Each structure stands twice: as structure tokens, then as C-alpha cells.
ZAPA-703219 format. One record per residue: residue number from 1; residue in three letters; x, y, z of N, C-alpha, C in turn. Coordinates in Angstrom, 3 decimals, always signed. Example, Ala and Ser with C-alpha at 12.3 -4.5 7.8 and 13.67 -1.06 7.14 Angstrom:
BEGIN
1|ALA|+13.190|-5.690|+7.800|+12.300|-4.500|+7.800|+13.200|-3.300|+7.800
2|SER|+12.850|-2.250|+7.080|+13.670|-1.060|+7.140|+12.900|+0.030|+7.870
This chain:
BEGIN
1|UNK|+0.824|-1.196|+0.000|+0.000|+0.000|+0.000|+0.868|+1.260|+0.000
2|UNK|+0.538|+2.173|-0.852|+1.318|+3.402|-0.922|+0.885|+4.426|+0.108
3|UNK|+1.650|+5.515|+0.148|+1.346|+6.622|+1.047|+0.590|+7.702|+0.273
4|UNK|-0.379|+8.314|+0.947|-1.140|+9.410|+0.350|-0.712|+10.706|+1.033
5|UNK|-0.113|+11.601|+0.263|+0.414|+12.857|+0.810|-0.344|+14.015|+0.189
6|UNK|-0.973|+14.837|+1.014|-1.663|+16.016|+0.504|-0.717|+17.212|+0.605
7|UNK|-0.657|+17.993|-0.491|+0.148|+19.212|-0.535|-0.825|+20.382|-0.418
8|UNK|-0.734|+21.141|+0.664|-1.710|+22.177|+0.929|-1.021|+23.452|+1.383
9|UNK|-1.811|+24.534|+1.518|-1.169|+25.809|+1.854|-2.069|+26.788|+2.590
10|UNK|-3.328|+26.783|+2.302|-4.190|+27.844|+2.810|-4.259|+28.962|+1.796
11|UNK|-3.191|+29.729|+1.683|-3.143|+30.841|+0.740|-2.808|+30.344|-0.669
12|UNK|-3.437|+30.921|-1.662|-3.106|+30.581|-3.033|-1.851|+31.304|-3.498
13|UNK|-1.239|+30.782|-4.555|-0.105|+31.455|-5.165|+1.218|+31.279|-4.461
14|UNK|+1.332|+30.306|-3.574|+2.601|+30.110|-2.853|+3.468|+29.021|-3.491
15|UNK|+2.981|+28.389|-4.557|+3.780|+27.367|-5.231|+3.382|+25.947|-4.880
16|UNK|+2.161|+25.788|-4.457|+1.690|+24.458|-4.030|+1.620|+23.467|-5.205
17|UNK|+1.038|+23.910|-6.321|+0.938|+23.024|-7.482|+2.315|+22.719|-8.060
18|UNK|+3.172|+23.719|-8.109|+4.547|+23.499|-8.570|+5.256|+22.502|-7.671
19|UNK|+5.044|+22.632|-6.376|+5.647|+21.693|-5.430|+5.112|+20.280|-5.648
20|UNK|+3.800|+20.157|-5.844|+3.199|+18.836|-6.088|+3.836|+18.175|-7.306
21|UNK|+3.942|+18.924|-8.410|+4.495|+18.369|-9.652|+5.950|+17.956|-9.469
22|UNK|+6.717|+18.797|-8.812|+8.148|+18.500|-8.652|+8.400|+17.342|-7.696
23|UNK|+7.617|+17.253|-6.635|+7.794|+16.114|-5.724|+7.357|+14.818|-6.415
24|UNK|+6.274|+14.897|-7.195|+5.847|+13.700|-7.921|+6.896|+13.235|-8.911
25|UNK|+7.430|+14.182|-9.699|+8.451|+13.831|-10.687|+9.729|+13.347|-10.010
26|UNK|+10.086|+13.998|-8.904|+11.297|+13.592|-8.187|+11.187|+12.181|-7.636
27|UNK|+10.044|+11.854|-7.065|+9.840|+10.495|-6.549|+9.842|+9.478|-7.692
28|UNK|+9.214|+9.841|-8.817|+9.190|+8.935|-9.970|+10.592|+8.720|-10.532
29|UNK|+11.411|+9.776|-10.503|+12.776|+9.659|-11.049|+13.625|+8.680|-10.239
30|UNK|+13.218|+8.423|-9.006|+13.946|+7.470|-8.166|+13.338|+6.070|-8.223
31|UNK|+12.408|+5.880|-9.155|+11.870|+4.549|-9.387|+10.552|+4.246|-8.708
32|UNK|+9.998|+5.223|-7.990|+8.715|+5.002|-7.327|+7.560|+5.159|-8.319
33|UNK|+6.502|+4.371|-8.110|+5.270|+4.575|-8.883|+4.470|+5.678|-8.193
34|UNK|+4.157|+6.733|-8.949|+3.550|+7.929|-8.362|+2.295|+8.316|-9.130
35|UNK|+1.238|+8.593|-8.385|+0.004|+9.127|-8.971|-0.249|+10.506|-8.378
36|UNK|-0.330|+11.510|-9.235|-0.677|+12.863|-8.811|-2.168|+13.080|-9.044
37|UNK|-2.865|+13.584|-8.025|-4.291|+13.896|-8.168|-4.472|+15.403|-8.041
38|UNK|-5.051|+16.011|-9.057|-5.385|+17.436|-8.984|-6.788|+17.544|-8.384
39|UNK|-6.863|+18.023|-7.143|-8.154|+18.129|-6.453|-8.776|+19.514|-6.570
40|UNK|-8.185|+20.355|-7.396|-8.667|+21.735|-7.530|-9.711|+21.812|-8.641
41|UNK|-10.903|+21.320|-8.351|-11.976|+21.284|-9.347|-12.376|+22.704|-9.748
42|UNK|-12.418|+22.943|-11.046|-12.790|+24.258|-11.556|-11.592|+25.116|-11.937
43|UNK|-10.447|+24.879|-11.321|-9.260|+25.706|-11.590|-8.031|+24.833|-11.783
44|UNK|-8.171|+23.725|-12.474|-7.048|+22.806|-12.576|-5.833|+23.460|-13.251
45|UNK|-4.672|+23.149|-12.719|-3.425|+23.684|-13.279|-2.317|+22.643|-13.339
46|UNK|-2.464|+21.575|-12.592|-1.386|+20.592|-12.512|-1.065|+20.005|-13.884
47|UNK|-2.083|+19.842|-14.719|-1.860|+19.305|-16.069|-0.985|+20.230|-16.907
48|UNK|-1.169|+21.544|-16.733|-0.365|+22.520|-17.481|+1.073|+22.523|-16.979
49|UNK|+1.242|+22.508|-15.672|+2.584|+22.500|-15.081|+3.376|+21.284|-15.561
50|UNK|+2.663|+20.169|-15.781|+3.326|+18.939|-16.212|+3.367|+18.788|-17.737
51|UNK|+2.750|+19.733|-18.459|+2.746|+19.655|-19.914|+1.844|+18.568|-20.457
52|UNK|+0.761|+18.254|-19.737|-0.121|+17.154|-20.141|-1.530|+17.645|-20.495
53|UNK|-1.691|+18.962|-20.657|-3.028|+19.536|-20.791|-3.770|+19.092|-22.047
54|UNK|-3.036|+18.657|-23.066|-3.701|+18.261|-24.319|-4.055|+16.777|-24.374
55|UNK|-3.842|+16.088|-23.271|-4.072|+14.639|-23.291|-5.212|+14.205|-22.367
56|UNK|-5.962|+15.180|-21.861|-7.033|+14.855|-20.911|-8.275|+14.350|-21.640
57|UNK|-8.756|+13.196|-21.222|-10.020|+12.657|-21.744|-11.038|+12.582|-20.608
58|UNK|-10.634|+11.962|-19.513|-11.497|+11.860|-18.344|-10.847|+12.609|-17.173
59|UNK|-11.659|+12.895|-16.151|-11.133|+13.650|-15.021|-11.637|+13.073|-13.704
60|UNK|-11.286|+13.760|-12.631|-11.618|+13.299|-11.280|-13.113|+13.098|-11.082
61|UNK|-13.911|+14.026|-11.611|-15.367|+13.922|-11.436|-15.922|+12.733|-12.223
62|UNK|-15.336|+12.458|-13.376|-15.766|+11.276|-14.135|-15.532|+9.995|-13.329
63|UNK|-14.405|+9.963|-12.604|-14.072|+8.761|-11.824|-14.991|+8.618|-10.613
64|UNK|-15.117|+9.687|-9.827|-15.955|+9.596|-8.622|-17.438|+9.452|-8.981
65|UNK|-17.807|+9.932|-10.184|-19.197|+9.804|-10.613|-19.510|+8.463|-11.245
66|UNK|-18.475|+7.619|-11.395|-18.712|+6.270|-11.915|-18.739|+6.182|-13.428
67|UNK|-18.321|+7.257|-14.125|-18.322|+7.216|-15.594|-17.165|+6.416|-16.169
68|UNK|-16.096|+6.263|-15.383|-14.956|+5.462|-15.827|-14.150|+5.050|-14.605
69|UNK|-13.248|+4.095|-14.800|-12.366|+3.683|-13.699|-11.233|+4.694|-13.569
70|UNK|-10.572|+4.698|-12.408|-9.461|+5.637|-12.257|-8.332|+5.285|-13.210
71|UNK|-8.143|+4.002|-13.501|-7.066|+3.598|-14.413|-7.306|+4.156|-15.817
72|UNK|-8.562|+4.230|-16.218|-8.883|+4.768|-17.542|-8.659|+6.273|-17.612
73|UNK|-8.811|+6.944|-16.477|-8.679|+8.406|-16.461|-7.239|+8.871|-16.305
74|UNK|-6.349|+7.992|-15.846|-4.967|+8.408|-15.597|-4.249|+8.762|-16.895
75|UNK|-3.445|+9.818|-16.826|-2.589|+10.222|-17.953|-1.154|+9.873|-17.586
76|UNK|-0.518|+9.117|-18.469|+0.865|+8.720|-18.235|+1.807|+9.844|-18.653
77|UNK|+2.747|+10.172|-17.791|+3.697|+11.228|-18.097|+4.584|+10.829|-19.272
78|UNK|+5.060|+11.846|-20.014|+5.862|+11.585|-21.205|+7.308|+11.239|-20.853
79|UNK|+7.748|+11.668|-19.654|+9.169|+11.498|-19.308|+9.424|+10.339|-18.358
80|UNK|+8.454|+10.079|-17.480|+8.619|+8.997|-16.503|+7.467|+8.007|-16.675
81|UNK|+7.792|+6.783|-17.013|+6.739|+5.799|-17.273|+5.989|+5.389|-16.006
82|UNK|+6.517|+5.741|-14.838|+5.888|+5.390|-13.567|+5.243|+6.594|-12.886
83|UNK|+4.997|+7.666|-13.663|+4.352|+8.876|-13.139|+3.038|+9.101|-13.887
84|UNK|+1.946|+9.276|-13.119|+0.615|+9.416|-13.708|-0.110|+10.605|-13.082
85|UNK|-1.032|+11.165|-13.853|-1.849|+12.288|-13.376|-3.325|+11.957|-13.509
86|UNK|-4.069|+12.212|-12.425|-5.533|+12.205|-12.493|-5.965|+13.667|-12.434
87|UNK|-6.375|+14.239|-13.589|-6.670|+15.683|-13.625|-7.996|+16.031|-12.972
88|UNK|-8.105|+17.294|-12.571|-9.369|+17.800|-12.038|-10.286|+18.160|-13.189
89|UNK|-11.582|+18.234|-12.894|-12.537|+18.756|-13.874|-12.395|+20.270|-13.902
90|UNK|-12.563|+20.866|-15.072|-12.327|+22.304|-15.189|-13.599|+23.132|-15.104
91|UNK|-14.686|+22.572|-15.533|-15.885|+23.409|-15.635|-17.050|+22.907|-14.786
92|UNK|-16.857|+21.819|-14.107|-17.982|+21.246|-13.380|-18.112|+21.820|-11.984
93|UNK|-19.197|+21.480|-11.333|-19.510|+21.972|-9.997|-18.415|+21.579|-8.995
94|UNK|-17.919|+22.543|-8.227|-16.855|+22.269|-7.261|-17.294|+21.309|-6.163
95|UNK|-18.603|+21.190|-5.982|-19.108|+20.282|-4.952|-19.463|+18.920|-5.539
96|UNK|-19.013|+18.663|-6.767|-19.355|+17.398|-7.428|-18.674|+16.206|-6.766
97|UNK|-17.638|+16.454|-5.976|-16.927|+15.393|-5.256|-17.044|+15.679|-3.764
98|UNK|-17.206|+14.628|-2.967|-17.270|+14.824|-1.516|-16.142|+14.041|-0.832
99|UNK|-15.895|+14.317|+0.442|-14.778|+13.660|+1.130|-14.872|+12.131|+1.158
100|UNK|-16.053|+11.586|+1.288|-16.191|+10.119|+1.293|-15.746|+9.525|-0.043
101|UNK|-16.094|+10.194|-1.138|-15.673|+9.714|-2.463|-14.159|+9.798|-2.627
102|UNK|-13.574|+10.887|-2.137|-12.107|+11.026|-2.236|-11.394|+9.989|-1.374
103|UNK|-11.946|+9.743|-0.195|-11.346|+8.731|+0.691|-11.361|+7.354|+0.016
104|UNK|-12.497|+7.013|-0.588|-12.602|+5.720|-1.267|-11.679|+5.653|-2.478
105|UNK|-11.569|+6.769|-3.193|-10.723|+6.798|-4.396|-9.243|+6.628|-4.031
106|UNK|-8.768|+7.380|-3.067|-7.347|+7.282|-2.694|-7.035|+5.910|-2.106
107|UNK|-7.987|+5.328|-1.404|-7.789|+3.985|-0.862|-7.583|+2.972|-1.999
108|UNK|-8.338|+3.158|-3.074|-8.209|+2.257|-4.234|-6.903|+2.517|-4.985
109|UNK|-6.581|+3.783|-5.198|-5.392|+4.122|-5.994|-4.108|+3.697|-5.292
110|UNK|-4.045|+3.874|-3.985|-2.774|+3.615|-3.301|-2.391|+2.128|-3.326
111|UNK|-3.345|+1.279|-3.725|-3.006|-0.129|-3.897|-2.109|-0.372|-5.104
112|UNK|-2.109|+0.589|-6.055|-1.319|+0.452|-7.283|-0.050|+1.296|-7.292
113|UNK|+0.105|+2.157|-6.269|+1.204|+3.120|-6.321|+1.971|+3.175|-5.000
114|UNK|+3.240|+3.627|-5.112|+4.041|+3.851|-3.906|+3.651|+5.160|-3.225
115|UNK|+3.361|+6.171|-4.047|+2.977|+7.481|-3.510|+1.801|+8.038|-4.310
116|UNK|+0.823|+8.568|-3.577|-0.273|+9.314|-4.181|-0.155|+10.748|-3.645
117|UNK|+0.101|+11.694|-4.552|+0.274|+13.096|-4.171|-0.992|+13.857|-4.555
118|UNK|-1.661|+14.453|-3.567|-2.908|+15.177|-3.820|-2.639|+16.679|-3.759
119|UNK|-2.855|+17.350|-4.887|-2.683|+18.804|-4.954|-3.972|+19.461|-4.479
120|UNK|-3.909|+20.075|-3.307|-5.097|+20.634|-2.651|-5.374|+22.045|-3.172
121|UNK|-6.634|+22.408|-3.371|-6.929|+23.796|-3.741|-6.680|+24.740|-2.569
122|UNK|-6.528|+26.021|-2.871|-6.374|+27.018|-1.813|-7.679|+27.137|-1.029
123|UNK|-7.563|+27.632|+0.200|-8.748|+27.852|+1.007|-9.048|+26.713|+1.954
124|UNK|-10.165|+26.856|+2.670|-10.523|+25.870|+3.692|-11.938|+25.336|+3.467
125|UNK|-12.402|+25.458|+2.224|-13.765|+25.024|+1.928|-13.789|+23.538|+1.570
126|UNK|-14.806|+23.125|+0.822|-14.967|+21.691|+0.554|-13.801|+21.098|-0.220
127|UNK|-13.206|+21.884|-1.102|-12.053|+21.384|-1.849|-10.930|+20.945|-0.916
128|UNK|-10.712|+21.710|+0.133|-9.702|+21.344|+1.131|-10.095|+20.057|+1.848
129|UNK|-11.351|+19.982|+2.245|-11.807|+18.786|+2.969|-11.729|+17.543|+2.067
130|UNK|-12.031|+17.715|+0.781|-11.893|+16.596|-0.161|-10.447|+16.129|-0.240
131|UNK|-9.535|+17.097|-0.396|-8.131|+16.764|-0.647|-7.485|+16.032|+0.529
132|UNK|-7.866|+16.386|+1.736|-7.220|+15.771|+2.908|-7.903|+14.475|+3.334
133|UNK|-9.063|+14.166|+2.738|-9.899|+13.077|+3.251|-9.165|+11.740|+3.354
134|UNK|-8.385|+11.403|+2.321|-7.746|+10.090|+2.337|-6.260|+10.136|+2.631
135|UNK|-5.757|+11.279|+3.079|-4.311|+11.457|+3.231|-3.780|+10.819|+4.513
136|UNK|-2.544|+10.278|+4.387|-1.810|+9.781|+5.558|-0.863|+10.837|+6.107
137|UNK|-0.397|+11.699|+5.199|+0.564|+12.734|+5.570|+0.165|+14.043|+4.895
138|UNK|+0.683|+15.147|+5.466|+0.429|+16.456|+4.860|+1.724|+17.255|+4.799
139|UNK|+1.899|+17.942|+3.679|+2.994|+18.900|+3.530|+2.361|+20.266|+3.291
140|UNK|+2.714|+21.222|+4.144|+2.182|+22.578|+4.041|+3.230|+23.456|+3.369
141|UNK|+2.825|+24.148|+2.317|+3.728|+25.039|+1.578|+3.393|+26.478|+1.962
142|UNK|+4.430|+27.247|+2.257|+4.225|+28.671|+2.511|+5.366|+29.454|+1.896
143|UNK|+5.146|+30.738|+1.728|+6.225|+31.655|+1.369|+6.528|+32.502|+2.606
144|UNK|+7.683|+33.188|+2.615|+8.045|+33.954|+3.821|+7.321|+35.290|+3.903
145|UNK|+6.032|+35.266|+3.758|+5.209|+36.471|+3.849|+4.224|+36.291|+4.991
146|UNK|+3.931|+37.390|+5.674|+3.094|+37.311|+6.870|+1.734|+36.691|+6.567
147|UNK|+1.114|+37.099|+5.456|-0.224|+36.583|+5.141|-0.184|+35.089|+4.845
148|UNK|+0.857|+34.648|+4.125|+0.969|+33.220|+3.795|+1.232|+32.387|+5.046
149|UNK|+2.068|+32.895|+5.932|+2.376|+32.160|+7.166|+1.140|+32.095|+8.065
150|UNK|+0.399|+33.178|+8.112|-0.827|+33.164|+8.923|-1.819|+32.134|+8.395
151|UNK|-1.977|+32.066|+7.075|-2.884|+31.069|+6.495|-2.363|+29.646|+6.715
152|UNK|-1.040|+29.486|+6.639|-0.457|+28.161|+6.900|-0.727|+27.730|+8.335
153|UNK|-0.669|+28.673|+9.255|-0.952|+28.364|+10.661|-2.395|+27.880|+10.828
154|UNK|-3.289|+28.538|+10.126|-4.705|+28.135|+10.169|-4.874|+26.724|+9.596
155|UNK|-4.209|+26.449|+8.479|-4.308|+25.132|+7.849|-3.734|+24.042|+8.757
156|UNK|-2.614|+24.321|+9.393|-2.001|+23.325|+10.293|-2.971|+22.972|+11.419
157|UNK|-3.665|+23.966|+11.949|-4.656|+23.706|+12.984|-5.782|+22.809|+12.492
158|UNK|-6.239|+23.059|+11.265|-7.320|+22.242|+10.697|-6.834|+20.821|+10.410
159|UNK|-5.605|+20.682|+9.947|-5.052|+19.342|+9.680|-4.989|+18.530|+10.972
160|UNK|-4.523|+19.171|+12.027|-4.411|+18.455|+13.303|-5.793|+18.092|+13.844
161|UNK|-6.745|+18.947|+13.597|-8.119|+18.657|+14.018|-8.666|+17.427|+13.299
162|UNK|-8.186|+17.201|+12.070|-8.622|+16.043|+11.278|-7.667|+14.860|+11.443
163|UNK|-6.862|+14.907|+12.514|-5.930|+13.814|+12.845|-4.794|+13.646|+11.849
164|UNK|-4.530|+14.666|+11.038|-3.318|+14.658|+10.210|-2.237|+15.397|+11.002
165|UNK|-1.711|+14.713|+11.969|-0.775|+15.341|+12.904|+0.637|+15.325|+12.331
166|UNK|+1.452|+16.215|+12.863|+2.848|+16.357|+12.451|+3.006|+16.614|+10.954
167|UNK|+2.284|+17.589|+10.422|+2.514|+17.957|+9.018|+3.917|+18.529|+8.866
168|UNK|+4.451|+18.402|+7.660|+5.781|+18.930|+7.360|+5.638|+20.260|+6.611
169|UNK|+6.690|+21.055|+6.676|+6.633|+22.404|+6.109|+7.666|+22.589|+5.005
170|UNK|+7.213|+23.155|+3.884|+8.114|+23.616|+2.820|+8.012|+25.137|+2.761
171|UNK|+9.144|+25.816|+2.884|+9.176|+27.269|+2.713|+9.678|+27.548|+1.301
172|UNK|+8.843|+28.176|+0.519|+9.123|+28.382|-0.900|+9.509|+29.837|-1.166
173|UNK|+10.277|+30.025|-2.235|+10.685|+31.360|-2.705|+11.457|+32.135|-1.640
174|UNK|+12.384|+31.461|-1.006|+13.191|+32.102|+0.035|+14.263|+32.979|-0.602
175|UNK|+14.424|+34.175|-0.099|+15.448|+35.104|-0.605|+16.281|+35.570|+0.586
176|UNK|+17.460|+34.967|+0.722|+18.260|+35.210|+1.922|+18.814|+36.624|+1.979
177|UNK|+19.020|+37.251|+0.824|+19.495|+38.633|+0.871|+18.456|+39.546|+1.520
178|UNK|+17.192|+39.272|+1.265|+16.134|+40.064|+1.895|+16.045|+39.760|+3.384
179|UNK|+16.287|+38.498|+3.751|+16.292|+38.137|+5.177|+17.416|+38.898|+5.887
180|UNK|+18.586|+38.938|+5.236|+19.735|+39.642|+5.825|+19.429|+41.109|+6.086
181|UNK|+18.669|+41.701|+5.201|+18.357|+43.123|+5.339|+17.100|+43.363|+6.173
182|UNK|+16.564|+42.296|+6.718|+15.385|+42.442|+7.572|+14.102|+42.705|+6.829
183|UNK|+14.095|+42.402|+5.509|+12.907|+42.671|+4.707|+12.056|+41.422|+4.475
184|UNK|+12.492|+40.271|+5.009|+11.752|+39.023|+4.829|+11.888|+38.185|+6.087
185|UNK|+10.843|+37.438|+6.408|+10.883|+36.571|+7.586|+11.969|+35.502|+7.391
186|UNK|+12.653|+35.165|+8.460|+13.663|+34.109|+8.394|+13.010|+32.744|+8.606
187|UNK|+13.759|+31.696|+8.298|+13.249|+30.343|+8.534|+12.962|+30.149|+10.020
188|UNK|+13.855|+30.631|+10.867|+13.640|+30.482|+12.317|+12.353|+31.172|+12.756
189|UNK|+12.094|+32.361|+12.214|+10.852|+33.073|+12.545|+9.633|+32.226|+12.178
190|UNK|+9.668|+31.658|+10.976|+8.511|+30.892|+10.483|+8.311|+29.621|+11.318
191|UNK|+9.409|+28.938|+11.612|+9.304|+27.711|+12.403|+8.773|+28.019|+13.807
192|UNK|+9.221|+29.137|+14.369|+8.757|+29.501|+15.713|+7.249|+29.749|+15.722
193|UNK|+6.737|+30.357|+14.660|+5.299|+30.648|+14.590|+4.489|+29.379|+14.341
194|UNK|+4.941|+28.558|+13.404|+4.134|+27.411|+12.975|+4.367|+26.152|+13.811
195|UNK|+5.534|+26.052|+14.436|+5.829|+24.929|+15.330|+5.614|+23.567|+14.664
196|UNK|+6.124|+23.432|+13.442|+6.104|+22.138|+12.746|+7.503|+21.868|+12.206
197|UNK|+7.737|+20.628|+11.791|+9.051|+20.250|+11.281|+9.233|+20.736|+9.838
198|UNK|+10.399|+21.274|+9.581|+10.751|+21.744|+8.243|+11.261|+20.576|+7.407
199|UNK|+10.683|+20.414|+6.207|+11.165|+19.337|+5.327|+11.939|+19.902|+4.136
200|UNK|+11.895|+21.212|+3.938|+12.669|+21.776|+2.849|+12.475|+23.265|+2.677
201|UNK|+13.520|+23.912|+2.111|+13.467|+25.330|+1.767|+13.828|+25.454|+0.290
202|UNK|+12.953|+26.082|-0.478|+13.185|+26.239|-1.916|+13.499|+27.709|-2.190
203|UNK|+14.680|+27.985|-2.736|+15.031|+29.385|-2.985|+14.267|+29.980|-4.149
204|UNK|+14.114|+31.298|-4.117|+13.547|+31.995|-5.273|+14.425|+31.703|-6.485
205|UNK|+13.811|+31.325|-7.606|+14.599|+30.884|-8.751|+13.779|+31.097|-10.019
206|UNK|+14.304|+31.911|-10.934|+13.565|+32.173|-12.172|+13.442|+30.915|-13.028
207|UNK|+14.280|+29.915|-12.773|+14.188|+28.665|-13.528|+12.854|+27.952|-13.282
208|UNK|+12.238|+28.211|-12.123|+10.925|+27.620|-11.840|+9.899|+28.152|-12.846
209|UNK|+9.944|+29.450|-13.089|+9.007|+30.061|-14.042|+9.269|+29.539|-15.451
210|UNK|+10.541|+29.474|-15.826|+10.902|+28.987|-17.161|+10.421|+27.550|-17.354
211|UNK|+10.688|+26.711|-16.366|+10.295|+25.303|-16.459|+8.785|+25.152|-16.526
212|UNK|+8.079|+25.880|-15.652|+6.619|+25.770|-15.606|+6.004|+26.182|-16.945
213|UNK|+6.510|+27.250|-17.527|+5.963|+27.702|-18.809|+6.224|+26.709|-19.937
214|UNK|+7.218|+25.851|-19.753|+7.529|+24.835|-20.760|+6.855|+23.500|-20.464
215|UNK|+6.094|+23.443|-19.374|+5.471|+22.177|-18.998|+6.478|+21.168|-18.498
216|UNK|+7.568|+21.677|-17.904|+8.603|+20.807|-17.361|+8.705|+21.040|-15.854
217|UNK|+9.368|+20.119|-15.163|+9.551|+20.268|-13.724|+11.016|+20.605|-13.446
218|UNK|+11.219|+21.627|-12.622|+12.575|+22.100|-12.354|+13.410|+21.063|-11.601
219|UNK|+12.746|+20.102|-10.979|+13.469|+19.039|-10.272|+14.337|+18.235|-11.242
220|UNK|+14.043|+18.321|-12.538|+14.826|+17.603|-13.551|+16.036|+18.403|-14.006
221|UNK|+16.156|+19.641|-13.547|+17.252|+20.519|-13.941|+18.395|+20.411|-12.931
222|UNK|+19.482|+19.760|-13.323|+20.587|+19.505|-12.392|+21.349|+20.764|-11.991
223|UNK|+21.243|+21.827|-12.783|+21.994|+23.038|-12.469|+21.179|+24.065|-11.697
224|UNK|+19.941|+23.728|-11.386|+19.063|+24.670|-10.696|+19.107|+24.446|-9.182
225|UNK|+19.217|+25.544|-8.439|+19.213|+25.439|-6.975|+17.841|+25.008|-6.460
226|UNK|+16.784|+25.518|-7.081|+15.448|+25.088|-6.654|+15.238|+23.612|-6.987
227|UNK|+15.784|+23.178|-8.130|+15.687|+21.761|-8.479|+16.378|+20.889|-7.447
228|UNK|+17.556|+21.330|-7.014|+18.276|+20.583|-5.974|+17.482|+20.564|-4.668
229|UNK|+16.845|+21.705|-4.348|+16.039|+21.764|-3.125|+14.892|+20.759|-3.184
230|UNK|+14.236|+20.657|-4.338|+13.145|+19.688|-4.474|+13.672|+18.246|-4.409
231|UNK|+14.835|+18.004|-5.015|+15.400|+16.647|-4.951|+15.718|+16.267|-3.506
232|UNK|+16.177|+17.237|-2.731|+16.456|+16.963|-1.319|+15.172|+16.645|-0.539
233|UNK|+14.102|+17.387|-0.840|+12.823|+17.123|-0.162|+12.336|+15.711|-0.496
234|UNK|+12.478|+15.330|-1.753|+12.067|+13.985|-2.173|+12.805|+12.923|-1.356
235|UNK|+14.099|+13.112|-1.195|+14.879|+12.123|-0.428|+14.439|+12.102|+1.031
236|UNK|+14.077|+13.248|+1.584|+13.581|+13.272|+2.980|+12.233|+12.578|+3.084
237|UNK|+11.374|+12.727|+2.085|+10.093|+12.013|+2.091|+10.334|+10.509|+2.142
238|UNK|+11.383|+10.072|+1.445|+11.725|+8.639|+1.422|+12.449|+8.181|+2.683
239|UNK|+12.650|+9.105|+3.602|+13.217|+8.720|+4.896|+14.707|+8.922|+5.032
240|UNK|+15.343|+9.537|+4.021|+16.787|+9.755|+4.090|+17.107|+10.994|+4.937
241|UNK|+18.264|+10.969|+5.564|+18.747|+12.136|+6.296|+19.538|+13.008|+5.326
242|UNK|+18.991|+14.144|+4.988|+19.644|+15.041|+4.026|+19.762|+16.424|+4.665
243|UNK|+20.971|+16.957|+4.793|+21.110|+18.291|+5.400|+20.484|+19.371|+4.538
244|UNK|+20.054|+20.450|+5.176|+19.491|+21.570|+4.430|+20.593|+22.251|+3.619
245|UNK|+20.246|+22.712|+2.443|+21.197|+23.430|+1.601|+21.578|+24.756|+2.249
246|UNK|+22.806|+25.168|+2.015|+23.226|+26.501|+2.441|+22.871|+27.488|+1.329
247|UNK|+21.844|+28.265|+1.565|+21.380|+29.217|+0.554|+21.829|+30.636|+0.869
248|UNK|+22.688|+30.748|+1.859|+23.042|+32.071|+2.368|+23.798|+32.912|+1.343
249|UNK|+24.594|+32.253|+0.477|+25.401|+32.999|-0.488|+24.938|+32.720|-1.912
250|UNK|+23.622|+32.571|-2.086|+23.073|+32.137|-3.360|+23.382|+33.088|-4.511
251|UNK|+23.643|+34.360|-4.241|+23.838|+35.297|-5.339|+25.313|+35.622|-5.573
252|UNK|+26.196|+35.029|-4.769|+27.594|+35.381|-4.886|+28.290|+34.724|-6.068
253|UNK|+29.490|+35.245|-6.369|+30.242|+34.754|-7.520|+30.590|+33.275|-7.365
254|UNK|+31.066|+32.889|-6.160|+31.494|+31.507|-5.973|+30.305|+30.548|-5.993
255|UNK|+29.163|+31.036|-5.540|+27.965|+30.203|-5.622|+27.604|+29.938|-7.086
256|UNK|+27.659|+30.990|-7.893|+27.364|+30.828|-9.319|+28.383|+29.902|-9.972
257|UNK|+29.651|+30.043|-9.570|+30.702|+29.205|-10.138|+30.466|+27.738|-9.795
258|UNK|+30.067|+27.481|-8.531|+29.792|+26.099|-8.121|+28.671|+25.507|-8.954
259|UNK|+27.639|+26.288|-9.219|+26.517|+25.778|-10.006|+26.949|+25.486|-11.439
260|UNK|+27.839|+26.334|-11.974|+28.302|+26.144|-13.352|+29.069|+24.842|-13.505
261|UNK|+29.802|+24.462|-12.450|+30.612|+23.244|-12.561|+29.913|+22.051|-11.914
262|UNK|+28.634|+22.258|-11.558|+27.836|+21.124|-11.107|+27.907|+20.824|-9.634
263|UNK|+28.532|+21.716|-8.820|+28.569|+21.501|-7.376|+27.410|+22.229|-6.747
264|UNK|+26.827|+21.616|-5.669|+25.674|+22.223|-5.012|+26.069|+22.845|-3.696
């Protein structure tokens, strides 16, 4: 039986879908069978991030509504034969799926996969309740902004209320130069507020935008610092002890030189 991990945030626009795609691809690159579920009915984006938007025939609502099996609705990734996507419906009623249906669906899917990654919609409404229904673990994504951290705190409380205890935290778009100048919250500040374990820090990186616009995942880019950060998170999900990257000198000459010659 595989593990079901929900990727959630509270606030929209913090990189939750990008994180879902990169963790799924990273796990698949290490030989795991991975199913990504886009639970954001009405606003699906995971298919675009993965470059699979032109291959959708069936979606999540078709599966939960009994129109087809989940195996028939899955889209196989072009790069990893063990990575699959179950897309969200784009135009149907957001309440077309309920938590009991999601729980039953993830229970069935995890029998075929090592990891089921559920991309949760923003907010705390039914979409959130659907996404967490069948999850064994939760990863909360935030950016170092007060509003995002406040929403993450609210989400962590709701997860614990639903017995998803000990969620892990990803801090995305970290800019250490701004932290140094006191213009951005530090990792220590965020951890002190949220009181959860940190599983990874992803630096601000324009390569994420470039990759996303190409329908690629930055985790596949060996020269990208954000790609390395995602690869490290993947290894921690698998239970490996991986030290946090030193992002303190990310803009310096020697840091750039190390990246050019393939050192992290």
C-alpha cells in the first residue's frame, strides 16, 4: 500500500501546485510509482505545469461519478513511465466530489502506487476537505510572507483537528538577501510561529518560471538550486537524512561558479 500525501497551503499562489508536480516527478525519477491527483476542481493547473493539458479525456469527477475507472482516467507522463496524473474537472460543480468519495478513491489508488500526491486547492472550503480526506501525511507550503504564514498556521490547525498530525513544512521562494536586510521573515521566525518540522526550503529561482511555462519540472534541472532543493525534499520524504542546503550565499560569484561546474 502506498502513502497518500496532501500538498496544501491555505493561501493561493505560494507554489503548491509546482511543489506537487516537482515532488511527484522527483519520486518517480527514483523509481517510485507515483500518482498525482489534482483536487482543484474548476481551476485545474497541474496538467499545465506537467505539460499534459492536451491529453485529458477523463477527469476526477468522471471517476468519482462512476463514468470510468481511475485507471482509464490516468494520464501517463511523457518522461517517466511510472508517473501518472488524475486531472481535475475544469468546468464542473466544485461540490461534485465529496470527502467520502475522495477517501474511497485514494484507498483504491494507493493499492497500485508507492505514492499518491494530492494537490489541494487554496482555502478551507470543501475542496480542502476533499483533498485531505484520504491522506496519511500532509505537507504545508508557505512563502516567507506574513499573510501566507498566517494562512499556513490556520491550515495546520485544521489538519491536526482532522488527525493529520505532524505535518511537514516547505518554505518556498526564500530570498536570503532580503532576510539579511530584515525585509523578509527568516526560517527560524517561520518555524517559531508554525511549530512544525521543516522538510525543505526552496530558494527563489527564475528557472521555476521557465520550467513551468515549458510544462517541465525544475526538479529535472541539475543546475538549478530550486531543483536541488526539491530533490532533497524527495529524499527526505523517502526517509533519508539530508542536510538543508546553504542558501546564504546564493547570489555570490562563488555560488554561481559552483553551479556552473555542477557543485551544489
